[in-house]
C-alpha positions, 0 to 999 in steps of 0.5 A: 500500500502507498503512503497516500492510500494508507493515509486515505485509509486512515482518514476513512477509518477515522470518519467511520468512528464519528456519529452520523450527526457529526458526519452530516455536520462535516458535510454541511460545513464543507458544502457551506465553504464550497458555496462561498467559493472557499473550496479546497482540493481536500474537500472533494477527497473528504466528501467522497470518503464520507459518502463511502463510509455512509454507503458501507453503513447503509449496505450493512444496515440492509444486510443485517435487516435493522428495519426488519428487526424494528418491524418484528420488535413486538414479537421478541418475547415470542421468538425461539431458536428451536422448532420443537417436535411440533408447533406450539401456539404462542411460540414462533421460530426465528427462522420463519421471520425472514420467509414471512418478510420475503413474502411480504415484499412480494405481495403487490398490495404491500411491497411498495409500502414496505420498500419505502418504509424500510428505506426511511427507517434505514436513513433514520437509523443512520442519522441516529434517529432511532425513535423516528425509525421505530415509529416508521416501522410501527406505522408499517405494522398497522398497514400490514396487519389487515393484509396478514389477516386477509391472507390467513382467513382466505387460507382457512376458507379454501384448501387450495389458498391454504396450500398456495400460501404455505408454498409462498411462505416456504413451508406449513410451519411458517404459515402456522407461525403466521397466524401467531405473528398476526395475533401478536401484532393485533395485541400489541397495545394490550401486550405493552400495557400488560408488561408496563405493569410488571417488573423487568424481572419477577423473582417471586410471583406472589399472590398480589402479582398474580391477582394483578395479572389475572385482572388484566387478562380475565376476558381474553379467551383465545388470546390468553396464551400470548399474554401469559407468554409475555408474563412468563418471559419476565419470570426469574424462575419460569416454572412459576408460571404454573402458580397462576393456574393453581392459585386461580383454581385453588387446587393441584388436581390435574383433572380440574387444572386441564379444564381451566381457562389458565391451562395454557400455563402448563402448555407454556411449560411443556413447550419450553420442555420441548425446546430444552430437549432440542437444545440438549440434542443440539449441544450433546457430544460437543465439548466446547458447548458443555456449559450450553448443554448443562444450561439446557439440562438445568432448564429441562429439570426446573421445568419438568420438576416444576410441572410434576410438583405443582400439578397432580398429573395422574388426572391430566392425562394429556399433560402427563403423556407429553411430559413422559414423551419429553423425558423419554427423548432426553433420556434417549439422548443422554443415555447414549452419551453416558454410555460412551464415558467409560471408553473416553476415560480409558483412552485418556487414563491408560492402564499399565503398559506391557513391557516393550510397548511403545511409549507415547503421551496421551493425545490432548484431544483424548484428554479433553474428550475424557474431561468432557465425559466426566464432567457430564457424568458429574454434572448430570448427578442433580437431575439424573432422576428427572431426566430418567438416567438414574440407574445407568448414570449410577452404574457407569459412575461406579465403573469410572471411580473403580477404573480411575482408582486403578489407573491411579495406582498404575501411573503411580507405580510407573512413576516409581519404575520408569527409566529414561523417556518413560519417566517424562510420559509417566509424569505426563500420565500423572498430569492427565490423571490429576485433571480427571481426578480433580473432576471425579473426586474433587480438587482436594484429592487431585492435589494429594494425588499430584503430590503423591505422584511427584514423590512416588509415595503411597497412593491416597484413597479418594474416599479416605483422604478428605471426608469433606472433598466433594465429587464435583459441583453441578458444573462438573468442574469439581468443588469442596463441600457438598455431595459425596462421591457416588460410591458412598450413596446407593443409586436410586432405582 
């Protein structure tokens, strides 16, 4: 790059850091100087650079769909990244929004207004006039709502129209989402009024708050689920949405609750359990996504356990069957992963080598896989009954503890007897063992193991070395205090 080109690039970078208002003021001052006959060669260069920056930002705004995002802003509490095993009323897949937007841009009755509003909103955003952009897209929503309702009504009345609209929306699920989109836009003012009376985060859904919510939504019929989802998104503990149902009916009887006008509270929880199942499936077998996997497992547990505790499900046949199906799916996904744990640990913590066998350090990928495996084993412990992996997890955990103890002894023996290059490999194996033991038996025992290996002394027992040492916290990283290792507790059936 030449010196001139480098200088221009630096000026362009600087202009990009300025706010749209400052750039507009700069352009205005240059134009004023030019009108006064005081133009300089540098002015034209600066103007070209400013226009280049503004064009790039305009293209970026269109590419990221800022006006489109403003149009869909009222839908945010209802959007989910997962499709779910079936369509759940009130929840809209993010993927469907692009298909709906493309369909609207092709509709002759509305496409011109969309183009004009999008351009105006983009210009307002680039000029730093965010409120103006919001107002423009709010007017567009009002203009588009009748078009949506007309298309939905025509599709409901004529199978051919239904098929045609489904094809234009690139799938029947997107058409189902279109019904929710229209309903939410129609309820926009009601939803805004409801949430304005609620705290941004509701830590405890107490009787007073429930009474306020019930009064606000008492006459909403088929639209009730949208208002309840808006409330649900404000809850710190999502399963508390069931309190509205049980407090309103004054019972936990599933038969009565399943017939209540507030029964959608349970439908919301079951839908979120379905989405949690999907997140578990998406993150499983991905060590780098362990935290996301554990978050999905926790979410599943909190919702499933909350539903089981709040509602006597024996009389609520539909809810009971749906919950059982979700538990079964979670169990199948997690059981398949749990079964791989022993193999992963054995690959990382090799038993004593035979004489003459080639000595090589354990590959780091194998160690990371083993760490993920035991973190999952430990992380699942608090949730194993709700996830229906109780017996399998207990069996696998017992196998792992016995194997790790045996491998510790073998590594310690190698440290005492190894010679030459074998010493470095044995020390490498000790480091691996310490990492695995820290998760399985806790940090305190791992430290004892490290000291024992360093001096090649007697191997301490993880069950006697430190009675206060914990098998690991819920994140699977090991901790002090709390639950004891599996072997000290008989796994529940």
